[in-house]
C-alpha positions as CSV (number, residue, x, y, z in Angstrom):
1,M,-25.4,123.3,-41.7
2,C,-27.3,121.8,-44.6
3,A,-26.5,118.6,-46.4
4,A,-25.6,118.8,-50.0
5,K,-28.6,117.8,-52.2
6,S,-28.3,114.4,-53.8
7,D,-31.0,113.8,-56.5
8,T,-30.3,110.1,-57.0
9,L,-32.3,107.9,-54.6
10,N,-30.2,105.0,-53.3
11,I,-31.6,101.6,-52.3
12,T,-30.5,99.2,-49.6
13,D,-32.2,95.8,-50.3
14,T,-33.0,93.8,-47.2
15,T,-34.1,90.5,-48.8
16,L,-31.1,88.6,-47.4
17,R,-31.7,89.8,-43.8
18,D,-34.6,91.7,-42.4
19,A,-37.1,90.6,-45.0
20,H,-36.9,86.9,-44.3
21,Q,-36.3,87.6,-40.6
22,S,-39.7,89.4,-40.6
23,L,-41.6,86.9,-42.7
24,I,-40.2,83.5,-42.1
25,A,-38.3,83.9,-38.8
26,T,-34.9,84.2,-40.4
27,R,-35.0,80.7,-41.9
28,L,-33.4,81.4,-45.3
29,R,-30.4,79.2,-45.8
30,T,-27.0,80.1,-47.2
31,E,-27.4,77.7,-50.1
32,D,-30.4,79.6,-51.3
33,M,-28.8,83.0,-50.6
34,L,-25.8,82.5,-52.9
35,P,-27.5,82.5,-56.3
36,L,-29.7,85.3,-55.2
37,A,-26.7,87.4,-54.1
38,R,-25.0,86.7,-57.4
39,A,-28.0,88.3,-59.2
40,I,-28.3,91.1,-56.7
41,D,-24.7,92.1,-57.4
42,E,-25.7,93.0,-60.9
43,V,-28.3,95.6,-59.9
44,G,-26.4,98.5,-58.5
45,F,-27.8,98.8,-54.9
46,F,-26.2,101.2,-52.4
47,S,-25.9,98.1,-50.2
48,V,-27.5,94.8,-49.4
49,E,-28.3,94.0,-45.8
50,A,-27.3,90.4,-45.4
51,W,-26.0,89.8,-41.9
52,G,-26.6,90.7,-38.3
53,G,-29.9,91.0,-36.4
54,A,-31.3,87.5,-35.7
55,T,-29.4,85.8,-38.5
56,F,-26.5,84.8,-36.3
57,D,-28.8,83.2,-33.7
58,S,-30.9,81.4,-36.3
59,C,-27.9,80.0,-38.2
60,I,-26.6,78.1,-35.2
61,R,-29.9,77.3,-33.5
62,F,-32.0,76.1,-36.4
63,L,-30.1,75.8,-39.6
64,N,-26.7,74.2,-38.6
65,D,-25.3,77.0,-40.8
66,D,-22.1,78.7,-39.7
67,P,-22.8,82.5,-39.8
68,W,-19.1,83.3,-40.4
69,D,-19.0,81.0,-43.4
70,R,-22.2,82.6,-44.7
71,L,-20.7,86.0,-44.5
72,R,-17.5,85.0,-46.4
73,M,-19.5,83.2,-49.1
74,L,-21.8,86.1,-49.6
75,K,-18.8,88.4,-49.8
76,A,-17.4,86.2,-52.6
77,E,-20.7,86.7,-54.6
78,L,-21.2,90.4,-53.8
79,K,-18.1,91.7,-55.5
80,R,-19.5,95.2,-56.3
81,T,-22.2,95.6,-53.7
82,P,-21.3,96.5,-50.1
83,I,-22.6,94.1,-47.4
84,Q,-24.4,95.8,-44.5
85,M,-25.2,94.3,-41.1
86,L,-27.4,95.3,-38.2
87,L,-25.5,95.6,-35.0
88,R,-27.3,96.0,-31.7
89,G,-24.7,98.3,-30.1
90,Q,-23.3,96.7,-26.9
91,N,-25.6,93.7,-27.5
92,L,-23.9,92.9,-30.8
93,V,-26.1,90.1,-32.2
94,G,-27.2,88.8,-28.9
95,Y,-29.7,89.8,-26.2
96,R,-27.5,91.2,-23.5
97,H,-24.6,93.6,-23.1
98,Y,-21.1,92.2,-23.7
99,P,-17.9,93.6,-22.3
100,D,-15.9,96.0,-24.4
101,D,-13.2,93.5,-25.3
102,V,-15.9,91.3,-27.0
103,V,-17.2,94.3,-28.9
104,E,-13.8,95.0,-30.2
105,K,-13.2,91.4,-31.3
106,F,-16.6,91.0,-32.9
107,V,-16.5,94.2,-35.0
108,E,-13.0,93.5,-36.2
109,A,-13.9,89.9,-37.1
110,S,-17.1,91.1,-38.9
111,A,-15.2,93.6,-41.0
112,R,-12.4,91.1,-41.8
113,N,-14.9,88.5,-43.0
114,G,-16.9,90.9,-45.2
115,V,-19.1,93.5,-43.5
116,D,-18.6,96.9,-45.2
117,I,-21.4,98.9,-43.5
118,F,-22.4,98.7,-39.9
119,R,-25.8,99.9,-38.9
120,V,-25.5,100.5,-35.1
121,F,-28.4,101.0,-32.9
122,D,-29.5,100.7,-29.3
123,A,-33.0,99.6,-28.3
124,L,-33.3,102.5,-25.8
125,N,-31.6,105.1,-28.0
126,D,-29.0,105.3,-25.2
127,I,-26.0,106.5,-27.2
128,R,-23.7,105.4,-24.4
129,N,-24.5,101.8,-25.5
130,M,-23.6,102.6,-29.1
131,K,-20.3,104.5,-28.6
132,K,-17.9,101.5,-28.2
133,A,-19.2,99.7,-31.3
134,M,-19.2,103.0,-33.3
135,E,-15.6,103.6,-32.3
136,E,-14.6,100.1,-33.4
137,V,-16.3,100.5,-36.7
138,Q,-14.3,103.6,-37.3
139,N,-11.1,101.9,-36.2
140,V,-11.6,99.2,-38.9
141,G,-12.3,101.8,-41.5
142,A,-15.8,100.6,-42.3
143,H,-18.9,102.8,-43.1
144,L,-20.6,103.8,-39.8
145,Q,-24.3,104.2,-40.0
146,G,-25.8,105.4,-36.7
147,A,-29.5,104.4,-36.2
148,I,-32.3,106.0,-34.4
149,S,-34.9,103.6,-33.0
150,Y,-38.1,105.4,-34.0
151,T,-41.2,105.3,-31.8
152,T,-44.0,107.5,-30.5
153,S,-44.8,108.3,-26.9
154,P,-45.3,111.3,-24.7
155,V,-41.5,111.6,-24.3
156,H,-40.5,111.1,-28.0
157,S,-40.8,113.7,-30.6
158,V,-39.4,114.8,-34.0
159,A,-37.3,117.4,-32.2
160,S,-35.8,114.8,-29.8
161,F,-34.9,112.5,-32.7
162,I,-33.3,115.4,-34.6
163,D,-31.2,116.1,-31.5
164,M,-30.1,112.5,-31.4
165,A,-29.2,112.6,-35.1
166,Q,-27.1,115.7,-34.5
167,E,-25.2,113.9,-31.7
168,L,-24.6,110.8,-33.9
169,Y,-23.3,113.1,-36.7
170,T,-21.0,114.8,-34.2
171,L,-19.6,111.4,-33.2
172,G,-18.6,110.7,-36.8
173,C,-21.4,108.7,-38.4
174,D,-21.1,108.5,-42.2
175,S,-24.8,108.1,-42.5
176,I,-27.9,108.1,-40.2
177,C,-30.8,105.7,-40.4
178,I,-34.3,106.3,-39.1
179,K,-35.1,102.7,-38.0
180,D,-38.9,102.4,-37.8
181,M,-39.1,98.8,-36.7
182,A,-42.9,98.7,-36.2
183,G,-44.0,100.8,-39.2
184,L,-45.2,103.7,-37.1
185,I,-43.8,106.7,-38.8
186,M,-46.5,108.9,-40.5
187,P,-45.8,110.7,-43.8
188,H,-45.7,114.2,-42.2
189,D,-43.3,113.0,-39.4
190,A,-41.1,111.3,-42.0
191,R,-40.9,114.6,-44.0
192,D,-40.3,116.8,-40.9
193,L,-37.7,114.4,-39.4
194,I,-35.7,114.0,-42.6
195,S,-35.7,117.7,-43.5
196,G,-34.9,118.5,-39.9
197,I,-31.8,116.2,-39.8
198,K,-30.6,117.6,-43.1
199,K,-30.7,121.1,-41.6
200,V,-28.3,120.2,-38.8
201,A,-26.1,117.5,-40.3
202,D,-24.2,117.1,-43.7
203,V,-24.9,113.4,-43.8
204,K,-26.8,110.8,-45.9
205,V,-30.1,109.9,-44.3
206,C,-31.7,106.5,-44.7
207,L,-35.3,105.5,-43.8
208,H,-36.1,102.0,-42.8
209,S,-39.7,101.0,-42.2
210,H,-42.0,98.0,-42.2
211,C,-45.4,97.6,-43.8
212,T,-47.0,96.2,-40.7
213,S,-49.4,99.1,-40.4
214,G,-49.8,99.7,-44.1
215,V,-48.4,103.2,-43.9
216,A,-44.8,102.7,-45.0
217,P,-45.3,103.2,-48.7
218,L,-47.0,106.6,-48.0
219,S,-44.2,107.6,-45.7
220,Y,-41.6,106.5,-48.2
221,Q,-43.0,108.9,-50.8
222,A,-43.0,111.7,-48.2
223,A,-39.3,110.8,-47.5
224,I,-38.5,110.9,-51.2
225,D,-40.0,114.4,-51.5
226,A,-38.1,115.5,-48.3
227,G,-34.7,114.4,-49.9
228,V,-34.0,111.1,-48.2
229,D,-30.8,109.6,-49.6
230,I,-31.4,105.9,-49.0
231,L,-34.5,103.7,-48.6
232,D,-34.6,100.2,-47.3
233,T,-36.7,97.9,-49.5
234,A,-37.2,94.1,-50.1
235,M,-37.7,92.2,-53.4
236,S,-41.5,91.9,-53.9
237,P,-41.8,88.1,-53.1
238,F,-40.4,89.0,-49.6
239,S,-42.0,92.4,-49.2
240,L,-45.0,93.9,-47.5
241,G,-46.7,92.6,-44.3
242,T,-44.1,92.8,-41.6
243,S,-41.4,93.3,-44.2
244,Q,-40.3,96.4,-46.1
245,P,-42.0,98.0,-49.2
246,P,-41.2,96.3,-52.5
247,T,-37.9,97.2,-54.2
248,E,-39.4,97.1,-57.7
249,S,-42.3,99.4,-56.9
250,V,-40.1,102.0,-55.2
251,V,-37.6,101.9,-58.1
252,A,-40.5,102.3,-60.7
253,S,-42.2,105.1,-58.7
254,V,-39.2,107.4,-59.2
255,A,-38.1,106.3,-62.7
256,G,-37.8,109.3,-65.0
257,T,-37.9,111.8,-62.1
258,P,-35.0,113.8,-60.6
259,R,-34.9,111.0,-57.9
260,D,-34.4,108.2,-60.4
261,T,-32.4,105.3,-58.8
262,K,-30.7,104.4,-62.1
263,I,-31.6,100.8,-61.4
264,D,-32.8,98.7,-64.4
265,L,-36.1,97.0,-63.8
266,I,-35.1,94.2,-66.2
267,K,-32.2,93.4,-63.9
268,L,-34.6,93.5,-60.9
269,R,-36.9,91.1,-62.7
270,K,-34.1,88.5,-62.8
271,V,-33.7,88.9,-59.0
272,R,-37.4,88.8,-58.5
273,N,-37.8,85.5,-60.4
274,I,-35.1,83.9,-58.2
275,C,-36.9,85.2,-55.1
276,R,-40.2,83.7,-56.4
277,E,-38.6,80.3,-56.6
278,I,-37.1,80.7,-53.1
279,R,-40.5,81.8,-51.7
280,E,-42.1,78.7,-53.2
281,K,-39.6,76.5,-51.4
282,Y,-40.2,78.2,-48.1
283,D,-43.9,78.8,-48.5
284,P,-45.0,76.6,-45.6
285,L,-43.0,78.9,-43.3
286,F,-44.9,82.0,-44.3
287,N,-47.4,83.1,-41.6
288,S,-50.7,84.8,-42.4
289,I,-50.2,87.1,-39.5
290,A,-46.8,88.3,-40.8
291,D,-48.2,88.6,-44.4
292,R,-51.0,91.0,-43.7
293,V,-51.6,94.5,-42.6
294,D,-52.2,94.8,-38.9
295,S,-53.4,98.2,-37.8
296,D,-53.2,97.2,-34.2
297,V,-49.5,98.0,-34.4
298,L,-50.5,101.7,-34.4
299,I,-52.1,101.2,-31.0
300,Y,-49.8,98.7,-29.3
301,Q,-46.6,99.4,-31.3
302,L,-45.4,95.8,-31.3
303,P,-43.5,94.7,-34.4
304,G,-45.5,92.2,-36.5
305,G,-43.2,89.3,-35.6
306,M,-43.8,90.0,-31.9
307,I,-47.6,89.9,-32.4
308,S,-47.3,86.4,-33.9
309,N,-45.1,85.4,-31.1
310,L,-47.7,86.5,-28.5
311,V,-50.3,84.5,-30.4
312,S,-48.1,81.4,-30.3
313,Q,-47.3,81.8,-26.6
314,L,-50.9,82.2,-25.6
315,K,-51.9,79.1,-27.7
316,E,-49.3,77.1,-25.8
317,Q,-50.8,78.3,-22.5
318,N,-54.4,77.5,-23.7
319,A,-55.1,81.2,-23.3
320,L,-55.6,82.6,-26.8
321,D,-58.9,84.0,-25.7
322,R,-57.0,86.4,-23.5
323,L,-55.1,88.0,-26.4
324,D,-57.1,91.3,-26.2
325,E,-56.2,91.5,-22.5
326,V,-52.5,91.1,-23.3
327,L,-52.7,93.7,-26.1
328,H,-54.2,96.2,-23.6
329,E,-51.6,95.4,-21.0
330,I,-48.7,96.0,-23.3
331,P,-49.0,99.8,-23.4
332,R,-49.4,99.8,-19.6
333,V,-46.2,97.8,-19.1
334,R,-44.4,100.1,-21.7
335,E,-45.5,103.2,-19.7
336,D,-44.4,101.6,-16.4
337,L,-41.0,100.9,-18.0
338,G,-40.5,104.5,-19.2
339,Y,-41.7,104.1,-22.8
340,P,-38.9,102.1,-24.4
341,P,-39.0,101.7,-28.2
342,L,-40.2,98.2,-28.9
343,V,-37.4,96.5,-30.8
344,T,-35.2,93.5,-29.9
345,P,-34.8,93.0,-27.0
346,T,-37.3,95.5,-25.4
347,S,-40.2,94.2,-27.5
348,Q,-39.7,90.8,-26.0
349,I,-39.2,92.2,-22.5
350,V,-42.4,94.2,-22.6
351,G,-44.5,91.6,-24.4
352,T,-43.5,88.7,-22.2
353,Q,-44.1,90.7,-19.0
354,A,-47.6,91.7,-20.3
355,V,-48.4,88.0,-20.9
356,L,-47.3,87.2,-17.4
357,N,-49.3,90.0,-15.9
358,V,-52.4,88.7,-17.5
359,L,-51.9,85.0,-16.9
360,M,-50.4,85.0,-13.4
361,G,-53.4,86.7,-11.8
362,G,-51.9,90.0,-11.0
363,R,-49.5,92.7,-12.3
364,Y,-45.8,91.9,-11.7
365,R,-46.5,88.9,-9.5
366,N,-44.1,87.0,-11.7
367,V,-41.3,89.1,-13.1
368,T,-38.8,87.9,-15.7
369,K,-35.1,88.4,-15.1
370,E,-34.9,90.7,-18.1
371,V,-37.5,93.0,-16.6
372,K,-35.6,93.2,-13.3
373,D,-32.4,93.9,-15.2
374,Y,-34.1,96.6,-17.2
375,V,-35.4,98.4,-14.2
376,L,-32.0,98.1,-12.5
377,G,-30.6,99.9,-15.5
378,C,-28.6,97.0,-16.9
379,Y,-29.9,97.7,-20.5
380,G,-29.3,101.4,-20.3
381,R,-31.2,104.6,-19.5
382,S,-35.0,104.4,-20.0
383,P,-36.4,107.2,-22.1
384,A,-38.6,108.4,-19.2
385,P,-37.9,107.9,-15.5
386,I,-39.4,104.7,-13.9
387,S,-41.6,105.6,-10.9
388,T,-40.5,104.6,-7.5
389,E,-43.8,102.6,-7.1
390,V,-43.0,100.4,-10.2
391,Q,-39.4,100.1,-9.0
392,K,-40.6,98.8,-5.7
393,M,-42.8,96.2,-7.3
394,I,-40.1,94.9,-9.6
395,I,-36.8,95.3,-7.8
396,G,-37.7,96.0,-4.2
397,D,-35.1,98.0,-2.4
398,E,-32.3,97.5,-4.9
399,K,-30.8,100.7,-6.3
400,P,-30.7,101.1,-10.1
401,I,-27.3,101.8,-11.7
402,T,-26.6,105.1,-13.4
403,V,-23.4,104.3,-15.3
404,R,-23.1,102.8,-18.7
405,P,-24.0,99.1,-18.1
406,A,-20.9,97.8,-19.9
407,D,-18.7,99.8,-17.4
408,L,-19.6,97.2,-14.9
409,L,-18.6,94.2,-17.1
410,E,-15.1,92.7,-16.8
411,P,-13.3,91.5,-19.9
412,I,-14.2,87.9,-20.7
413,Y,-12.7,87.2,-24.2
414,E,-9.5,85.5,-23.1
415,Q,-11.2,83.6,-20.3
416,M,-13.9,82.2,-22.5
417,R,-11.4,81.6,-25.3
418,A,-9.5,79.3,-22.9
419,E,-12.8,77.6,-21.9
420,A,-13.7,77.0,-25.5
421,M,-10.3,75.6,-26.3
422,E,-10.3,73.3,-23.3
423,Q,-13.6,71.9,-24.5
424,G,-12.2,71.4,-28.0
425,L,-14.7,73.8,-29.6
426,V,-12.3,76.1,-31.4
427,T,-10.8,75.7,-34.8
428,R,-10.5,79.4,-35.5
429,E,-10.9,82.7,-33.7
430,E,-14.4,83.3,-35.0
431,D,-15.5,80.2,-33.1
432,V,-14.6,81.9,-29.8
433,L,-17.0,84.7,-30.6
434,T,-19.8,82.2,-31.4
435,Y,-19.2,80.6,-28.0
436,I,-19.2,83.9,-26.1
437,L,-22.4,85.2,-27.8
438,Y,-24.4,82.0,-27.4
439,P,-22.8,79.8,-24.7
440,N,-25.9,77.7,-24.2
441,I,-26.3,76.5,-27.8
442,A,-22.8,77.1,-29.4
443,P,-21.1,74.0,-27.9
444,S,-23.4,71.6,-29.6
445,F,-23.2,73.6,-32.8
446,L,-19.4,73.8,-32.7
447,R,-19.2,70.0,-32.0
448,G,-21.3,69.3,-35.1
449,E,-24.1,67.8,-33.0
450,R,-26.9,70.0,-34.2
451,K,-29.1,69.2,-37.2
452,A,-30.8,71.6,-39.6
453,E,-34.5,71.7,-39.1
454,V,-36.5,70.4,-42.0
455,I,-38.4,72.8,-44.1
456,P,-42.0,71.6,-43.8
457,E,-43.9,70.4,-46.8
458,K,-47.4,71.5,-47.7
459,T,-49.7,68.9,-46.2
460,A,-53.4,68.6,-45.7
461,V,-54.7,68.9,-42.2
462,V,-56.1,65.5,-41.0
463,T,-58.1,65.3,-37.8
464,A,-58.9,62.1,-35.8
465,P,-61.2,61.6,-32.9
466,A,-59.8,61.4,-29.4
467,G,-58.4,58.0,-28.7
468,A,-58.3,56.9,-32.3
469,A,-55.4,54.7,-33.4
470,G,-52.5,56.6,-35.0
471,I,-52.8,59.8,-33.0
472,P,-49.2,61.0,-32.4
473,R,-48.0,61.2,-28.9
474,S,-45.8,64.2,-29.7
475,M,-45.3,66.8,-32.3
476,E,-43.0,69.8,-33.1
477,V,-44.4,73.3,-32.8
478,E,-42.8,76.7,-33.5
479,V,-42.9,79.3,-30.7
480,D,-41.2,82.7,-31.3
481,G,-39.2,81.2,-34.1
482,E,-38.0,78.2,-32.0
483,I,-38.9,74.6,-32.6
484,F,-40.1,72.7,-29.5
485,S,-41.1,69.1,-29.1
486,V,-44.5,68.9,-27.4
487,R,-46.1,66.0,-25.7
488,I,-49.8,65.6,-26.7
489,I,-51.8,65.1,-23.5
490,T,-55.4,65.2,-24.7
491,V,-57.3,65.4,-28.0
492,E,-60.9,66.7,-27.9
493,G,-61.1,65.9,-24.2
494,G,-59.8,62.4,-24.5
495,S,-56.4,61.4,-23.2
496,V,-53.6,60.1,-25.4
497,P,-51.7,57.3,-23.7
498,G,-48.0,57.5,-23.6
499,P,-45.7,54.7,-24.6
500,A,-45.1,51.9,-22.1
501,A,-41.6,53.0,-21.6
502,E,-42.8,56.3,-20.1
503,S,-44.3,54.5,-17.1
504,S,-41.1,55.2,-15.1
505,A,-41.2,58.4,-13.1
506,K,-37.6,59.1,-14.3
507,E,-38.7,59.0,-17.9
508,R,-41.7,61.3,-17.8
509,I,-42.8,64.6,-16.3
510,P,-45.9,64.3,-14.1
511,R,-49.0,66.3,-14.7
512,G,-52.0,66.9,-12.5
513,E,-52.1,67.2,-8.7
514,V,-49.1,65.8,-7.0
515,A,-48.6,66.4,-3.2
516,G,-45.9,69.0,-2.8
517,G,-45.6,69.5,-6.5
518,V,-44.2,72.7,-8.0
519,K,-45.8,73.2,-11.4
520,S,-44.6,75.1,-14.5
521,N,-46.8,78.2,-15.2
522,M,-45.8,78.4,-18.8
523,Q,-44.5,76.5,-21.8
524,G,-40.7,76.8,-22.2
525,M,-37.3,75.2,-22.1
526,V,-35.4,74.5,-18.8
527,L,-32.3,76.7,-18.8
528,K,-31.1,76.0,-15.3
529,V,-32.1,73.8,-12.3
530,M,-31.0,76.0,-9.4
531,T,-31.3,73.3,-6.6
532,E,-30.8,69.6,-6.1
533,R,-32.5,66.7,-4.3
534,G,-32.2,67.0,-0.5
535,S,-31.6,70.8,-0.5
536,T,-33.5,73.0,1.8
537,V,-35.3,75.9,0.1
538,K,-37.2,78.9,1.3
539,K,-40.4,80.5,0.0
540,G,-39.4,82.7,-3.0
541,D,-36.2,81.0,-3.8
542,T,-35.6,80.5,-7.5
543,L,-35.8,76.7,-8.2
544,I,-35.7,76.6,-12.0
545,V,-35.2,79.1,-14.8
546,L,-37.3,78.6,-17.9
547,E,-36.6,80.2,-21.3
548,A,-39.7,81.4,-23.2
549,M,-39.7,84.0,-26.0
550,K,-35.9,84.5,-25.4
551,M,-36.7,85.7,-21.9
552,E,-35.6,84.0,-18.6
553,N,-38.5,83.2,-16.4
554,P,-37.8,82.1,-12.8
555,I,-40.0,79.4,-11.1
556,R,-39.9,80.2,-7.4
557,S,-40.6,78.0,-4.4
558,P,-44.1,78.4,-3.1
559,R,-43.1,77.3,0.4
560,D,-40.3,76.5,2.8
561,G,-39.2,72.9,2.6
562,T,-36.9,70.2,1.3
563,V,-36.6,69.2,-2.3
564,K,-37.7,65.6,-2.5
565,E,-37.8,65.0,-6.2
566,I,-36.8,66.8,-9.4
567,F,-38.3,65.7,-12.7
568,V,-36.5,67.9,-15.2
569,D,-33.1,68.7,-16.4
570,A,-31.6,71.6,-18.4
571,G,-32.7,71.4,-22.0
572,D,-36.1,69.8,-21.3
573,V,-39.2,71.3,-22.8
574,V,-42.0,71.6,-20.3
575,Q,-45.7,72.6,-20.7
576,N,-48.0,74.7,-18.6
577,G,-49.1,72.5,-15.7
578,D,-46.1,70.1,-15.8
579,V,-44.9,69.1,-12.3
580,L,-41.2,70.1,-12.1
581,M,-40.3,69.0,-8.6
582,I,-41.7,68.1,-5.2
583,I,-41.0,70.1,-2.1
584,E,-42.1,68.7,1.3
């Protein structure tokens, strides 16, 4: 079957979601989105991507901005333009699989509050993990766009992606998206994949790519020539780098041709000017790494945002000089794990494990919970089988599951709804979903205890010699898009004394050599303390779980013994080398 030819090229603008997610870690606030949405609504886009992905997390974690309110307010402004969201299949807008009852409630609530088009994908292209969300999108009568997570490897090919597209079409998708999250698709592959899909499916095809490698504009032109129906673009002040190609340029490139978008460049100029003002406001958040072409992505396949995350993490570990080692380790870890496409959450899973392999003095000596879950099959089926040798190193004698991961999950919506109501967190049903998706941070948000982080101002860098008066004892730094409070220990080799109040052991975390001390091997936030004073522990027991780069990293006991002292609590930020507890 061959899709009917559609000459008009449609545009999905990503400025309100993926563009600012890629360039400024999803920090755009609703107050700045609304006048922009009002102008966008005049343009005539196929859709505007304005929700989903990391926006939900960022809203409640950093912006004190209710994501459901944002969706409703955007819907009020976008009267003629459909709102599109990115949905991570069974992961929804989180980083783990949720039971089917939560998927049902979330899709229904998203549609009720304003989502018209759902782009559904799975990081592993495991359609089993997409089916439930796809069914629910169909049940609510919204537009279902099935997405292929594009990548390259010995087990991925144009032919295999065409087969996946055909299956998605058979399952009732209204359109199909080629989701090239790292900017890897070459012009000839874009042409062959799009034309191949159109030979087997009577469906609109969308291409989504990033400019990280610099190739995306070339591939977009090849896609246009191949008959692509929809292209994802971003307004020029929020385009290029790790974002999408510029909307204005793509529109202008086909003007007066059979593929003319019918979009008025004068109307786009109005939108562009608003975007310029917004960019000026958020300029301190723009990162030079995210703003430039990085050809390394063609080798290591990490999305640009993930590369900047690695740099930040290594800086915090005083190991930036080992970046090249980490970059070389990433393809090895990816091969070990069966060549997963590198997109949230698999990019974090692979990238973080590569860092640990380099910094911990041996491959898989320290393994994150997420890597173990991945190898156990808790994220779905890996594109290629994982060798028994790698399985042994990571999960020992445990047997991987072979069923759809969500089949093992019991319904939790009503139980967690009751929990949230008992804690006084719920004023509407959407609050229940917020609590379920992010149980660690949602309570403080729903109680109104969180504060929006301040947009930094442009300031000159001032250096002071070690020990000089006025050196701050702490500062805030951003790691993987998260703001952490960091204690300054030394400046140019000289120590920075802490306040007198910190002299008490209860009010500070020790550093250096402490008899029986168990040290942190990374910077991160304490998620859980798994033991208590006086408890007996065995070598290898998990003592503390740290969160770094959205991954859970266990700190294990180095010896048998008794817990004499614990210096940290859940929520504390620790540095590499901090003493967490004493075991005798």
